[in-house]
C-alpha positions as CSV (number, residue, x, y, z in Angstrom):
1,M,1.8,10.4,-48.4
2,T,3.0,8.7,-45.2
3,A,5.9,9.5,-43.1
4,T,7.7,6.3,-43.8
5,Q,7.4,7.4,-47.9
6,L,8.6,10.9,-47.0
7,I,11.7,9.6,-45.6
8,L,12.7,6.8,-48.1
9,I,12.0,9.9,-51.0
10,Y,14.3,12.4,-49.5
11,L,17.1,9.5,-48.3
12,V,17.0,8.8,-52.3
13,A,17.0,12.1,-53.1
14,I,20.1,12.9,-50.5
15,N,21.9,9.8,-51.5
16,V,21.6,10.8,-55.8
17,I,22.9,14.2,-54.9
18,T,25.7,13.3,-52.9
19,F,26.7,10.8,-55.1
20,F,27.0,13.4,-58.1
21,V,28.4,16.3,-55.6
22,Y,31.2,13.4,-55.2
23,G,31.6,12.9,-58.9
24,I,31.3,16.8,-59.6
25,D,34.1,17.2,-56.9
26,K,36.5,14.8,-58.6
27,W,35.7,16.6,-61.6
28,K,36.9,19.4,-60.2
29,A,39.9,18.1,-58.7
30,R,41.0,17.0,-62.3
31,R,40.8,20.6,-63.8
32,S,42.4,22.5,-60.7
33,K,39.0,24.5,-60.0
34,W,37.4,25.6,-56.7
35,R,37.1,22.6,-54.7
36,I,34.1,21.6,-52.4
37,P,34.6,21.8,-49.0
38,E,35.6,18.1,-47.0
39,A,33.0,19.2,-44.3
40,T,30.4,19.5,-46.9
41,L,31.1,16.2,-48.3
42,L,31.1,14.6,-44.7
43,G,27.7,16.4,-44.4
44,L,26.1,15.2,-46.3
45,A,26.8,11.7,-45.6
46,I,25.9,12.4,-41.8
47,V,22.4,13.7,-43.1
48,G,21.3,10.5,-44.7
49,G,23.9,10.5,-47.6
50,S,26.4,7.9,-46.7
51,I,25.0,5.3,-49.6
52,G,25.6,7.8,-52.2
53,A,29.2,9.2,-50.3
54,W,30.5,5.1,-50.1
55,L,29.3,4.8,-54.4
56,G,30.5,8.2,-55.2
57,M,34.0,7.4,-53.5
58,K,34.2,4.1,-55.7
59,T,32.7,4.8,-58.4
60,W,34.8,8.4,-59.3
61,H,37.9,7.1,-57.5
62,H,37.8,10.4,-55.4
63,K,38.6,10.9,-51.6
64,T,39.7,6.9,-51.0
65,K,42.7,7.8,-49.7
66,H,41.9,10.6,-47.4
67,K,41.4,8.4,-43.8
68,K,38.7,10.7,-42.6
69,F,36.8,9.6,-45.9
70,K,38.6,6.3,-45.9
71,Y,37.4,5.2,-42.5
72,G,34.9,7.6,-41.5
73,I,32.1,7.2,-44.5
74,P,31.6,3.5,-43.7
75,L,31.4,4.6,-40.0
76,I,28.9,7.0,-40.8
77,L,27.4,4.2,-43.0
78,I,27.5,1.4,-40.4
79,V,25.7,3.4,-37.5
80,Q,23.1,4.5,-39.7
81,I,22.1,1.0,-40.8
82,A,22.4,0.4,-36.9
83,L,19.9,3.0,-36.0
84,V,17.4,1.7,-38.8
85,I,17.2,-1.6,-37.5
86,L,16.7,-0.5,-34.0
87,C,13.8,1.5,-35.2
88,S,12.4,-1.0,-36.6
89,C,13.0,-3.2,-34.2
90,R,9.4,-3.3,-32.6
91,T,7.1,-6.0,-31.3
92,P,4.7,-7.5,-33.9
93,K,1.4,-6.5,-32.8
94,S,0.0,-9.8,-33.2
95,V,2.3,-11.1,-30.5
96,I,1.2,-8.1,-28.3
97,N,-2.4,-9.1,-29.3
98,Q,-1.6,-13.1,-27.9
99,A,-0.2,-11.2,-24.7
100,E,-3.1,-9.2,-24.1
101,Q,-4.9,-12.2,-24.4
102,H,-3.1,-14.4,-22.7
103,S,-2.9,-11.7,-19.9
104,A,-6.8,-11.3,-20.0
105,T,-7.5,-15.3,-19.7
106,E,-5.1,-15.6,-16.6
107,Q,-7.3,-12.6,-15.0
108,A,-10.4,-14.1,-16.0
109,D,-9.3,-17.5,-14.6
110,T,-8.5,-15.7,-11.2
111,I,-12.1,-14.2,-11.2
112,P,-15.0,-16.3,-9.0
113,V,-17.9,-18.0,-11.2
114,M,-21.1,-17.9,-9.2
115,A,-22.1,-21.5,-10.1
116,E,-25.5,-21.7,-12.1
117,H,-28.7,-22.2,-10.1
118,S,-32.1,-23.7,-11.4
119,P,-34.7,-21.3,-12.7
120,D,-37.4,-22.6,-11.1
121,V,-36.7,-24.4,-8.3
122,F,-35.6,-23.4,-5.1
123,L,-34.6,-25.3,-1.6
124,V,-36.3,-24.1,1.8
125,M,-35.1,-25.2,5.2
126,Y,-37.2,-25.4,8.2
127,D,-37.5,-25.6,12.3
128,V,-37.8,-28.9,13.3
129,E,-39.5,-27.8,16.2
130,T,-42.1,-25.8,14.3
131,G,-42.7,-28.2,11.9
132,K,-43.3,-28.1,8.3
133,E,-47.0,-27.4,8.4
134,P,-47.0,-23.6,8.6
135,L,-44.8,-24.5,4.9
136,L,-47.0,-27.0,3.6
137,K,-50.2,-24.2,3.8
138,A,-47.6,-21.7,2.3
139,I,-47.0,-23.6,-0.9
140,K,-50.5,-24.8,-1.2
141,D,-51.5,-21.0,-1.0
142,Y,-48.9,-19.7,-3.4
143,G,-49.3,-22.7,-5.7
144,C,-45.6,-24.2,-5.5
145,E,-45.0,-27.6,-6.2
146,V,-43.2,-30.0,-4.0
147,V,-39.9,-31.3,-6.2
148,Y,-38.8,-33.1,-3.0
149,D,-39.3,-33.6,0.2
150,Y,-36.0,-34.8,2.2
151,K,-36.5,-37.4,4.8
152,I,-32.9,-37.0,6.1
153,I,-32.7,-33.3,7.1
154,N,-35.7,-30.9,7.6
155,G,-35.5,-29.3,4.0
156,M,-37.8,-29.1,0.5
157,A,-37.2,-28.7,-2.6
158,L,-39.9,-26.6,-4.3
159,K,-41.2,-25.4,-7.9
160,K,-42.2,-21.6,-8.4
161,P,-45.4,-21.3,-10.1
162,R,-44.5,-20.1,-13.5
163,S,-46.6,-16.8,-12.9
164,K,-43.8,-15.5,-10.3
165,S,-40.2,-14.9,-10.4
166,L,-37.7,-17.2,-8.5
167,E,-36.3,-13.9,-6.6
168,A,-39.6,-13.2,-5.5
169,T,-41.1,-16.5,-4.7
170,M,-38.0,-16.9,-2.6
171,Q,-38.2,-13.8,-0.9
172,H,-42.1,-14.8,0.2
173,F,-41.0,-18.1,1.5
174,R,-38.4,-16.6,3.9
175,Q,-41.5,-14.8,5.5
176,V,-42.8,-18.3,6.3
177,K,-43.3,-19.1,9.8
178,G,-40.6,-21.7,10.8
179,V,-38.8,-21.6,7.7
180,L,-35.0,-21.2,9.0
181,T,-33.0,-20.5,5.1
182,V,-34.1,-20.2,1.3
183,E,-31.5,-20.9,-1.1
184,Y,-31.1,-21.8,-4.7
185,D,-31.1,-24.8,-6.2
186,H,-27.2,-25.0,-7.8
187,I,-26.8,-27.1,-10.5
188,T,-23.8,-29.2,-11.1
189,R,-22.6,-30.8,-14.5
190,L,-20.6,-34.0,-15.1
191,T,-18.0,-31.7,-17.1
192,D,-17.9,-29.8,-13.9
193,P,-14.1,-30.2,-12.0
194,V,-14.6,-31.8,-8.9
195,K,-12.3,-31.1,-6.2
196,P,-11.4,-33.7,-3.6
197,R,-12.4,-33.4,0.6
198,L,-9.5,-33.8,2.6
199,E,-10.2,-35.9,5.2
200,V,-9.4,-34.5,8.8
201,K,-8.4,-37.0,11.3
């Protein structure tokens, strides 16, 4: 049994008891018998039986002219209802989850994403004074394939052999005489956003 169920059982029980206690006290008043103390009647309302007390007053026509009951019981009932509303005012889990997902998305947007690169092709830049002869010899010996020989710059796009990894191949060519840089061949997709370049005057 959950805590909520226990609380509901308690509230039903205390209100039923309070309702009949008010009726018993009214019955005793009519017969001039020993009365239930007013502190007990008010106490039952305070500990959760305010609905039973209010219904008891209306049903048995009991304590309706006493100010402490006429105004006190409705006040206790209003305060208790307000407390129940405040306790039940919790942010729904779905709203929390949406906020967390939104926050996670914002954080993901701020994390730089590395551009994709070709799994087989890499770029090699060589020294013009040394020339590309040592590079061509290394390409032949290592079993690479020339994808493109750039004319306007001193560089080549090379395809690694199937039996070698891209990282190992690039590391090998960094040791070749006259090679200045070895870089990944980055892939630019047509769907990727293009950032305009600002002209500097």
